[in-house]
All heavy atoms as an XYZ file, in Angstrom:
813
protein
N     162.763    130.563    127.590
C     161.714    131.525    127.517
C     162.031    132.522    126.386
O     163.094    133.046    126.314
C     161.486    132.289    128.779
C     161.076    131.384    129.948
C     160.480    133.428    128.649
C     160.981    131.992    131.287
N     161.141    132.735    125.489
C     161.238    133.743    124.394
C     160.542    134.983    124.771
O     159.295    134.886    125.000
C     160.789    132.989    123.165
C     160.910    133.923    121.871
C     162.273    134.284    121.553
C     160.240    133.217    120.628
N     161.252    136.074    124.624
C     160.573    137.351    124.887
C     160.282    138.050    123.593
O     161.104    137.984    122.690
C     161.563    138.217    125.769
C     161.638    137.775    127.123
C     162.720    137.036    127.557
C     160.704    138.053    128.096
C     162.861    136.545    128.824
C     160.789    137.591    129.375
C     161.787    136.819    129.739
N     159.119    138.674    123.443
C     158.775    139.373    122.273
C     158.284    140.726    122.655
O     157.428    140.951    123.462
C     157.653    138.711    121.497
O     157.298    139.378    120.423
N     158.918    141.722    122.053
C     158.590    143.102    122.338
C     158.009    143.771    121.091
O     158.472    143.667    119.978
C     159.770    143.947    122.734
C     160.433    143.425    124.007
C     161.527    142.611    123.938
C     159.937    143.666    125.224
C     162.159    142.061    125.087
C     160.523    143.176    126.435
C     161.638    142.385    126.309
N     156.862    144.470    121.287
C     156.277    145.184    120.236
C     157.132    146.371    119.771
O     157.663    147.050    120.665
C     154.867    145.694    120.595
C     153.830    144.602    120.639
O     154.036    143.556    120.005
O     152.805    144.821    121.419
N     157.234    146.666    118.470
C     158.008    147.830    118.012
C     157.284    149.016    118.442
O     156.071    149.133    118.542
C     158.120    147.640    116.562
C     156.934    146.817    116.177
C     156.651    145.874    117.392
N     158.078    150.100    118.756
C     157.480    151.351    119.181
C     158.282    152.511    118.461
O     159.558    152.474    118.392
C     157.457    151.519    120.618
C     158.890    151.516    121.291
C     156.720    152.717    121.072
N     157.556    153.541    118.119
C     158.216    154.720    117.561
C     157.612    155.984    118.245
O     156.258    156.054    118.305
C     158.048    154.968    116.013
C     158.591    156.267    115.497
C     158.734    153.735    115.312
N     158.334    156.763    118.874
C     157.889    158.024    119.483
C     158.191    159.153    118.709
O     159.325    159.376    118.242
C     158.590    158.169    120.918
C     158.072    159.490    121.575
C     156.928    159.602    122.241
C     158.732    160.656    121.627
N     156.787    160.926    122.688
C     157.908    161.609    122.297
C     159.926    161.127    121.072
C     158.363    162.880    122.525
C     160.272    162.411    121.361
C     159.463    163.306    122.090
N     157.177    160.081    118.369
C     157.321    161.210    117.456
C     156.978    162.526    118.216
O     155.819    162.562    118.665
C     156.437    160.944    116.272
C     156.659    162.178    115.269
C     156.647    159.701    115.572
N     157.946    163.461    118.232
C     157.589    164.652    118.873
C     156.560    165.378    117.906
O     156.484    165.158    116.724
C     158.917    165.463    118.894
C     159.724    164.777    117.841
C     159.262    163.357    117.704
N     155.899    166.492    118.529
C     154.962    167.219    117.721
C     155.424    168.501    117.185
O     154.752    169.155    116.457
C     153.563    167.348    118.428
C     153.783    168.095    119.704
O     154.778    168.627    120.025
N     152.634    168.140    120.456
N     156.626    168.924    117.663
C     157.156    170.180    117.228
C     158.681    170.326    117.433
O     159.250    169.437    118.247
C     156.550    171.351    118.040
N     159.386    171.128    116.701
C     160.795    171.341    116.888
C     161.132    172.745    116.472
O     160.305    173.312    115.694
C     161.682    170.299    116.272
C     161.857    170.431    114.827
C     163.071    170.576    114.201
C     160.722    170.141    113.941
C     163.232    170.669    112.778
C     160.903    170.263    112.535
C     162.175    170.490    112.008
N     162.234    173.321    116.894
C     162.570    174.731    116.589
C     163.941    174.789    116.126
O     164.846    175.060    116.926
C     162.304    175.606    117.710
O     163.072    175.195    118.879
N     164.214    174.647    114.800
C     165.672    174.755    114.269
C     166.191    176.246    114.282
O     166.430    176.691    113.184
C     165.541    174.132    112.984
C     164.164    174.367    112.485
C     163.337    174.356    113.760
N     166.292    176.827    115.442
C     166.763    178.180    115.454
C     168.127    178.350    116.044
O     168.533    179.453    116.549
C     165.754    179.066    116.255
C     165.519    178.527    117.653
O     166.240    177.584    118.113
N     164.620    178.971    118.388
N     168.893    177.253    116.160
C     170.286    177.177    116.576
C     170.475    177.631    118.056
O     171.512    178.138    118.394
C     171.182    177.983    115.629
C     171.126    177.407    114.214
C     172.009    178.122    113.295
O     172.870    178.835    113.755
O     171.838    177.979    111.997
N     169.433    177.485    118.925
C     169.613    177.710    120.332
C     170.048    176.521    121.013
O     170.140    176.608    122.344
C     168.364    178.449    120.911
C     167.202    177.435    120.979
O     167.248    176.360    120.475
O     166.142    177.850    121.491
N     170.222    175.496    120.413
C     170.593    174.121    120.963
C     169.556    173.442    121.753
O     169.782    172.461    122.581
C     171.928    174.242    121.750
C     173.034    174.752    120.718
C     174.285    175.313    121.325
N     175.064    174.382    122.014
C     176.068    174.683    122.769
N     176.323    175.959    123.051
N     176.766    173.825    123.380
N     168.282    173.932    121.633
C     167.142    173.346    122.258
C     166.156    172.870    121.237
O     165.582    173.777    120.532
C     166.454    174.237    123.340
C     167.302    174.681    124.463
C     166.640    175.821    125.306
C     167.644    173.547    125.445
N     165.901    171.558    121.114
C     164.980    171.104    120.128
C     165.155    171.565    118.705
O     164.332    171.820    117.940
C     163.503    171.493    120.520
C     163.119    170.863    121.734
O     163.365    169.738    122.043
N     162.480    171.616    122.701
N     166.378    171.670    118.342
C     166.881    172.162    116.998
C     166.632    171.060    115.905
O     166.696    171.459    114.724
C     168.395    172.558    117.002
C     168.537    173.917    117.634
O     167.608    174.709    117.630
O     169.666    174.177    117.999
N     166.546    169.808    116.367
C     166.293    168.719    115.449
C     165.053    167.981    115.606
O     164.602    167.912    116.811
C     167.444    167.685    115.452
C     168.874    168.174    115.148
C     169.903    167.190    115.546
C     168.973    168.670    113.771
N     164.453    167.509    114.526
C     163.335    166.724    114.616
C     163.806    165.207    114.842
O     164.315    164.672    113.877
C     162.473    166.736    113.366
C     161.259    165.911    113.340
C     160.247    165.971    114.287
C     161.184    164.954    112.373
C     159.208    165.068    114.295
C     160.092    164.063    112.352
C     159.103    164.132    113.291
N     163.850    164.773    116.090
C     164.437    163.476    116.390
C     163.436    162.424    116.848
O     162.559    162.773    117.723
C     165.467    163.599    117.531
C     166.728    164.441    117.185
C     167.641    164.592    118.287
O     167.265    165.079    119.343
N     168.877    164.228    118.071
N     163.440    161.312    116.305
C     162.458    160.308    116.703
C     163.243    159.311    117.612
O     164.454    159.110    117.620
C     162.046    159.457    115.427
C     161.410    160.287    114.346
C     161.260    159.451    113.030
C     160.134    160.952    114.848
N     162.398    158.590    118.477
C     163.026    157.590    119.363
C     162.189    156.337    119.068
O     160.969    156.376    118.648
C     162.792    157.963    120.799
C     163.372    159.209    121.159
C     164.866    159.184    121.125
C     165.536    160.463    121.692
N     166.935    160.606    121.316
N     162.801    155.187    119.230
C     162.106    153.989    118.961
C     162.868    152.737    119.534
O     163.932    152.899    119.986
N     162.193    151.545    119.488
C     162.762    150.391    119.983
C     162.149    149.137    119.448
O     161.001    149.199    118.957
N     162.938    148.076    119.408
C     162.416    146.784    118.952
C     162.067    146.863    117.480
O     161.075    146.204    117.014
C     161.261    146.268    119.770
O     161.594    146.023    121.072
N     162.872    147.693    116.765
C     162.542    147.888    115.221
C     163.598    147.091    114.412
O     164.764    147.042    114.713
C     162.765    149.291    114.922
C     161.817    150.348    115.641
C     162.255    151.766    115.230
C     160.377    150.065    115.307
N     162.998    146.408    113.397
C     163.790    145.639    112.458
C     164.147    146.533    111.258
O     165.220    146.593    110.681
C     163.184    144.392    112.082
C     163.916    143.541    111.026
C     163.230    142.224    110.673
C     164.068    141.377    109.790
N     163.260    140.101    109.493
N     163.103    147.304    110.878
C     163.235    148.287    109.685
C     162.361    149.474    109.913
O     161.233    149.320    110.554
C     162.867    147.596    108.423
C     162.985    148.361    107.162
N     164.266    148.829    106.662
C     162.088    149.036    106.422
C     164.113    149.605    105.696
N     162.806    149.752    105.486
N     162.742    150.599    109.471
C     162.065    151.909    109.748
C     162.293    152.824    108.501
O     163.345    152.832    107.935
C     162.702    152.569    110.968
C     162.417    153.949    111.125
C     161.297    154.395    111.774
C     163.344    154.881    110.593
C     161.003    155.657    111.919
C     163.006    156.212    110.748
C     162.005    156.651    111.438
N     161.303    153.563    108.156
C     161.405    154.628    107.184
C     160.387    155.749    107.529
O     159.314    155.463    108.072
C     161.224    154.188    105.744
C     159.945    153.491    105.310
C     160.010    152.885    104.036
O     160.686    151.962    103.807
O     159.342    153.529    103.191
N     160.901    156.965    107.276
C     159.987    158.149    107.443
C     160.053    159.052    106.258
O     161.213    159.165    105.610
C     160.407    158.888    108.666
C     159.511    160.084    108.979
C     161.867    159.389    108.648
C     159.717    160.807    110.317
N     158.964    159.709    105.889
C     158.895    160.644    104.825
C     158.172    161.898    105.454
O     157.092    161.748    106.109
C     158.066    160.132    103.646
C     158.690    158.826    103.175
N     159.710    158.823    102.216
C     158.417    157.557    103.450
C     159.960    157.535    101.952
N     159.287    156.753    102.727
N     158.682    163.071    105.213
C     158.023    164.346    105.638
C     157.801    165.159    104.451
O     158.645    165.395    103.543
C     159.003    165.092    106.675
C     159.323    164.202    107.856
C     158.409    166.437    107.003
C     160.281    164.845    108.788
N     156.567    165.724    104.408
C     156.084    166.497    103.313
C     155.542    167.820    103.725
O     155.102    167.941    104.850
C     154.829    165.819    102.596
C     155.231    164.397    102.057
C     154.959    163.266    102.861
C     155.728    164.314    100.841
C     155.292    162.016    102.502
C     156.006    163.040    100.336
C     155.824    161.875    101.184
O     156.079    160.573    100.743
N     155.695    168.860    102.833
C     155.076    170.108    103.168
C     153.648    170.029    102.758
O     153.121    169.118    102.288
C     155.912    171.246    102.502
C     155.729    171.223    100.950
O     154.979    170.508    100.349
N     156.689    172.008    100.409
N     152.927    171.236    102.963
C     151.495    171.348    102.596
C     151.085    171.045    101.161
O     149.874    170.883    100.880
C     150.927    172.565    103.212
C     151.303    173.800    102.576
C     150.644    175.081    103.103
N     150.877    175.197    104.595
C     150.011    175.463    105.363
N     148.713    175.539    105.078
N     150.287    175.687    106.781
N     152.123    171.208    100.339
C     151.862    171.037     98.883
C     152.259    169.630     98.398
O     152.251    169.429     97.187
C     152.597    172.081     97.997
C     152.101    173.504     98.480
C     150.924    174.092     97.967
C     152.689    174.341     99.304
N     150.797    175.264     98.558
C     151.853    175.490     99.460
C     153.729    174.264    100.189
C     152.054    176.535    100.252
C     154.043    175.427    101.015
C     153.191    176.512    101.058
N     152.653    168.709     99.360
C     152.969    167.427     98.945
C     154.442    167.149     98.538
O     154.797    166.116     98.075
N     155.233    168.214     98.752
C     156.631    168.064     98.228
C     157.386    167.443     99.440
O     157.370    167.737    100.605
C     157.267    169.455     98.080
C     158.578    169.512     97.517
C     159.049    170.915     97.184
O     158.439    171.879     97.636
O     160.061    171.005     96.419
N     158.207    166.369     99.044
C     158.945    165.677    100.059
C     160.100    166.527    100.556
O     160.964    166.854     99.816
C     159.462    164.368     99.533
C     160.082    163.390    100.667
C     160.624    162.181    100.126
C     159.592    161.307     99.466
N     160.196    160.016     98.984
N     160.052    166.746    101.821
C     161.207    167.567    102.424
C     162.302    166.764    103.136
O     163.439    167.299    103.170
C     160.478    168.433    103.570
C     159.290    169.288    103.089
S     159.563    170.247    101.629
C     160.526    171.613    102.327
N     162.003    165.595    103.501
C     163.059    164.729    104.247
C     162.556    163.370    104.184
O     161.380    162.968    104.103
C     163.025    165.212    105.735
C     164.054    164.449    106.542
C     165.424    164.592    106.504
C     163.496    163.430    107.352
C     166.284    163.811    107.331
C     164.364    162.676    108.166
C     165.762    162.851    108.111
N     163.616    162.369    104.136
C     163.248    161.023    104.252
C     164.528    160.233    104.894
O     165.601    160.770    104.755
C     162.964    160.353    102.947
C     164.050    160.343    101.834
C     163.649    159.647    100.491
O     162.658    158.905    100.505
O     164.225    159.980     99.497
N     164.190    159.198    105.566
C     165.328    158.378    106.210
C     164.864    157.061    106.419
O     163.703    156.737    106.534
C     165.743    159.200    107.418
O     166.746    158.379    108.123
N     165.830    156.174    106.599
C     165.604    154.808    106.960
C     166.270    154.509    108.249
O     166.488    153.347    108.574
C     165.969    153.767    105.838
O     167.422    153.903    105.574
C     165.104    153.999    104.633
N     166.734    155.524    108.969
C     167.390    155.323    110.243
C     166.882    156.298    111.300
O     166.678    157.440    111.070
C     168.949    155.558    110.021
O     169.549    155.498    111.316
N     166.673    155.706    112.479
C     166.353    156.629    113.566
C     167.457    157.645    113.964
O     167.224    158.705    114.629
C     165.907    155.863    114.849
C     164.566    155.174    114.840
C     164.456    154.259    116.021
C     163.422    156.155    114.810
N     168.676    157.252    113.531
C     169.773    158.181    113.913
C     169.874    159.419    112.994
O     170.574    160.335    113.295
C     171.153    157.338    113.774
C     171.199    156.154    114.781
O     170.633    156.401    115.894
O     171.780    155.129    114.406
N     169.185    159.451    111.848
C     169.034    160.599    110.999
C     167.986    161.450    111.484
O     166.794    161.119    111.510
C     168.914    160.190    109.540
C     170.083    159.475    108.996
O     171.169    159.527    109.504
N     169.913    158.616    107.955
N     168.249    162.744    111.828
C     167.248    163.735    112.268
C     167.153    164.739    111.274
O     168.112    165.110    110.547
C     167.705    164.315    113.628
O     167.895    163.339    114.559
N     165.966    165.341    111.119
C     165.713    166.431    110.190
C     166.047    167.702    110.890
O     165.650    168.014    111.966
C     164.248    166.421    109.803
C     163.922    167.447    108.740
C     164.744    167.813    107.701
C     162.630    168.188    108.530
N     164.114    168.819    106.987
C     162.847    168.960    107.468
C     161.531    168.328    109.306
C     161.832    169.912    107.044
C     160.540    169.171    108.902
C     160.666    169.923    107.707
N     166.916    168.527    110.243
C     167.305    169.824    110.791
C     166.439    170.977    110.317
O     166.747    172.136    110.612
C     168.801    170.059    110.368
C     169.006    170.137    108.892
O     168.059    170.117    108.051
N     170.262    170.276    108.468
N     165.404    170.692    109.601
C     164.542    171.818    109.164
C     164.875    172.406    107.811
O     164.427    173.489    107.621
N     165.863    171.821    107.129
C     166.360    172.353    105.884
C     165.964    171.451    104.769
O     165.621    170.313    104.900
C     167.877    172.388    105.866
C     168.390    173.542    106.601
C     168.318    173.776    108.023
C     169.187    174.581    105.911
C     168.977    174.747    108.725
C     169.647    175.670    106.631
C     169.580    175.777    108.010
O     170.046    176.807    108.578
N     165.786    172.064    103.589
C     165.475    171.463    102.292
C     166.361    171.986    101.261
O     166.318    173.275    101.079
C     163.899    171.596    102.040
C     163.553    170.910    100.749
C     163.559    169.534    100.678
C     163.144    171.665     99.608
C     163.181    168.861     99.494
C     162.730    170.988     98.451
C     162.762    169.649     98.427
N     167.124    171.201    100.610
C     168.057    171.648     99.576
C     168.916    172.699    100.131
O     169.212    173.804     99.545
C     167.365    172.104     98.371
C     166.800    170.946     97.566
N     167.496    169.797     97.194
C     165.566    170.852     97.058
C     166.641    169.017     96.502
N     165.545    169.484     96.473
N     169.558    172.566    101.365
C     170.424    173.528    102.029
C     169.826    174.928    102.354
O     170.565    175.875    102.558
C     171.673    173.725    101.244
C     172.469    172.412    101.082
O     172.516    171.678    102.042
O     172.988    172.130     99.957
N     168.489    174.998    102.375
C     167.840    176.274    102.714
C     166.895    175.985    103.912
O     166.209    174.852    103.861
C     167.034    176.745    101.486
C     167.831    177.181    100.317
N     168.631    178.265    100.410
C     167.976    176.552     99.228
C     169.291    178.361     99.202
N     168.950    177.312     98.489
N     166.805    176.883    104.897
C     165.957    176.633    106.003
C     164.453    176.693    105.446
O     164.095    177.528    104.678
C     166.223    177.808    106.891
C     166.943    178.821    106.069
C     167.510    178.086    104.983
N     163.642    175.774    106.063
C     162.198    175.696    105.730
C     161.446    176.795    106.616
O     162.015    177.180    107.670
C     161.604    174.356    106.046
S     162.340    172.981    105.100
N     160.355    177.166    106.098
C     159.592    178.176    106.756
C     158.737    177.532    107.927
O     158.622    176.359    108.025
C     158.500    178.815    105.804
C     157.476    177.899    105.332
C     156.575    178.547    104.355
O     156.904    179.558    103.734
N     155.436    177.866    103.998
N     158.453    178.414    108.927
C     157.660    177.998    110.016
C     156.268    177.490    109.377
O     155.660    178.213    108.690
C     157.416    179.061    110.967
C     156.544    178.681    112.129
C     156.500    179.758    113.244
O     157.501    180.064    113.745
N     155.336    180.181    113.619
N     155.944    176.254    109.776
C     154.696    175.682    109.241
C     154.456    174.325    109.817
O     155.190    173.883    110.656
C     154.919    175.499    107.646
C     153.581    175.562    106.880
O     152.596    175.600    107.501
O     153.654    175.790    105.685
N     153.399    173.755    109.423
C     153.009    172.397    109.791
C     153.292    171.533    108.667
O     152.938    171.714    107.514
C     151.503    172.314    110.185
C     151.197    170.877    110.550
C     151.192    173.147    111.363
N     154.072    170.372    108.941
C     154.499    169.365    107.972
C     153.822    168.131    108.294
O     153.526    167.873    109.503
C     156.029    169.283    107.901
C     156.669    170.572    107.478
C     156.900    171.609    108.507
C     157.054    170.798    106.134
C     157.505    172.862    107.996
C     157.530    171.994    105.781
C     157.781    172.938    106.603
O     158.349    174.135    106.224
N     153.633    167.171    107.264
C     153.104    165.925    107.540
C     154.133    164.786    107.450
O     155.072    164.818    106.661
C     152.057    165.632    106.394
C     151.424    164.163    106.559
C     150.909    166.596    106.481
N     154.082    163.857    108.408
C     154.997    162.733    108.291
C     154.255    161.439    108.108
O     153.123    161.228    108.479
C     155.861    162.633    109.631
C     155.010    162.371    110.879
C     154.652    161.063    111.227
C     154.822    163.396    111.810
C     153.972    160.765    112.388
C     154.066    163.156    112.987
C     153.731    161.762    113.188
O     153.060    161.551    114.379
N     154.989    160.520    107.422
C     154.428    159.182    107.220
C     155.570    158.204    107.561
O     156.617    158.261    107.082
C     154.007    159.002    105.732
C     153.556    157.590    105.364
C     152.373    157.202    105.876
C     154.224    156.787    104.653
C     151.844    155.839    105.636
C     153.735    155.492    104.339
C     152.589    155.060    104.904
O     152.155    153.827    104.578
N     155.200    157.434    108.536
C     156.292    156.373    109.032
C     155.776    154.967    108.770
O     154.620    154.729    108.992
C     156.527    156.633    110.562
C     157.084    158.000    110.868
C     157.469    155.643    111.088
C     157.155    158.371    112.267
N     156.745    154.171    108.247
C     156.476    152.691    108.159
C     157.569    151.988    108.907
O     158.732    152.374    108.898
C     156.583    152.255    106.763
C     155.464    152.848    105.765
C     155.418    152.159    104.469
C     156.611    151.911    103.670
N     156.477    151.455    102.382
N     157.167    151.040    109.789
C     158.170    150.302    110.549
C     157.747    148.903    110.805
O     156.578    148.557    110.761
C     158.532    150.989    111.891
C     157.370    151.209    112.828
C     157.135    150.383    113.880
C     156.403    152.303    112.652
C     156.043    150.507    114.751
C     155.351    152.447    113.456
C     155.236    151.609    114.544
O     154.105    151.781    115.388
N     158.736    148.039    110.921
C     158.469    146.615    111.150
C     159.314    146.183    112.436
O     160.448    146.590    112.699
C     159.046    145.733    109.987
C     158.362    145.961    108.748
C     157.440    145.063    108.150
C     158.565    147.049    107.761
N     157.015    145.629    106.952
C     157.638    146.749    106.708
C     159.333    148.152    107.755
C     157.561    147.627    105.591
C     159.292    148.983    106.544
C     158.405    148.741    105.624
N     158.609    145.377    113.207
C     159.292    144.696    114.293
C     159.957    143.480    113.873
O     159.948    143.013    112.693
N     160.479    142.655    114.861
C     161.136    141.424    114.497
C     160.102    140.365    114.177
O     160.495    139.209    113.857
C     162.023    141.027    115.659
C     163.158    141.938    115.762
C     163.243    143.029    116.660
C     164.301    141.747    114.900
C     164.320    143.853    116.709
C     165.319    142.616    114.984
C     165.327    143.693    115.916
N     158.762    140.656    114.288
C     157.751    139.748    113.754
C     157.420    139.952    112.392
O     156.583    139.260    111.844
C     156.528    139.962    114.748
C     155.951    141.327    114.699
O     156.526    142.175    114.044
O     154.937    141.591    115.397
N     158.056    140.928    111.724
C     157.894    141.222    110.316
C     156.488    141.791    110.008
O     156.059    141.653    108.866
C     158.313    140.102    109.350
C     159.781    139.826    109.407
O     160.469    140.731    109.410
N     160.134    138.552    109.508
N     155.792    142.455    110.922
C     154.494    142.880    110.754
C     154.628    144.459    110.405
O     155.216    145.125    111.311
C     153.560    142.692    111.941
C     152.168    143.350    111.740
C     153.329    141.164    112.090
N     154.025    144.848    109.316
C     154.178    146.259    108.977
C     153.242    147.138    109.841
O     152.085    146.770    110.062
C     153.737    146.504    107.485
C     153.592    147.960    107.093
C     154.920    148.731    107.154
C     153.048    147.977    105.647
N     153.811    148.145    110.377
C     152.960    149.164    111.103
C     153.157    150.533    110.460
O     154.273    150.806    109.983
C     153.327    149.220    112.635
C     153.100    147.878    113.304
C     153.238    147.984    114.787
C     153.096    146.717    115.508
N     151.774    146.195    115.592
N     152.171    151.441    110.593
C     152.351    152.728    110.033
C     151.969    153.811    111.131
O     151.140    153.465    111.938
C     151.474    153.010    108.796
O     150.109    152.751    109.072
C     151.910    152.048    107.629
N     152.442    154.986    110.911
C     152.100    156.122    111.840
C     152.109    157.376    110.890
O     153.066    157.542    110.193
C     153.094    156.164    112.945
C     152.719    157.152    114.001
C     153.771    157.110    115.090
C     153.380    155.982    116.135
N     153.956    156.203    117.407
N     151.105    158.153    111.078
C     151.059    159.454    110.354
C     150.681    160.493    111.274
O     150.072    160.260    112.418
C     150.009    159.451    109.157
O     148.775    159.217    109.740
C     150.380    158.333    108.139
N     151.027    161.724    110.945
C     150.751    162.846    111.868
C     151.361    164.130    111.321
O     151.837    164.237    110.193
N     151.270    165.158    112.156
C     151.810    166.460    111.772
C     152.922    166.868    112.718
O     152.956    166.442    113.915
C     150.755    167.528    112.029
C     149.569    167.361    111.075
O     149.722    166.951    109.940
N     148.380    167.589    111.513
N     153.898    167.576    112.197
C     154.966    168.113    112.929
C     155.068    169.620    112.701
O     154.919    170.042    111.556
C     156.368    167.491    112.585
C     157.584    168.092    113.394
C     156.668    167.447    111.120
C     157.527    167.843    114.824
N     155.151    170.424    113.747
C     155.187    171.813    113.637
C     156.653    172.440    113.661
O     157.378    172.064    114.636
C     154.385    172.558    114.687
O     152.994    172.047    114.642
C     154.377    174.096    114.487
N     157.047    173.082    112.694
C     158.377    173.624    112.648
C     158.181    175.113    113.152
O     157.585    175.849    112.470
C     158.957    173.618    111.200
C     160.469    174.046    111.060
C     161.057    173.424    109.813
C     160.568    175.586    111.058
N     158.858    175.376    114.223
C     158.760    176.774    114.819
C     160.015    177.497    114.630
O     161.155    176.945    114.744
C     158.388    176.608    116.398
C     157.168    175.874    116.696
C     157.149    175.545    118.274
C     155.956    176.623    116.366
N     159.958    178.733    114.506
C     161.138    179.657    114.384
C     161.292    180.481    115.617
O     160.351    180.857    116.361
C     161.056    180.578    113.141
C     161.101    179.738    111.797
C     162.506    179.374    111.523
C     162.558    178.604    110.263
N     163.787    178.549    109.557
C-alpha cells in the first residue's frame, strides 16, 4: 500500500518580536514537503526576509535593524513529493 500525503504549510498571521519570549519569531509549520521557499516584503516591495527552510524563522529584523510595526506580505512556494507546485500568499502583522 502506497500512502500519499498532500503538502501543507501553516502560516501565523502575526508575531511580536519584543523579546518577551512569546511569539518573538515568525515561525512556519509544515509537513510532507519536498521543497519550500518563502519571501517576505514590506509595503514598498522591498524584500525583508527569504528562506528555503521551515527551520529558519524571521526575527523581525532587516540588515540587523528591527523592523517597524506594520503589515508585511509573504509569498510561499512549496512542492510535495508529487512535484506539484503550490503557492500561498498573505499578510503578516509585526506587532511591537
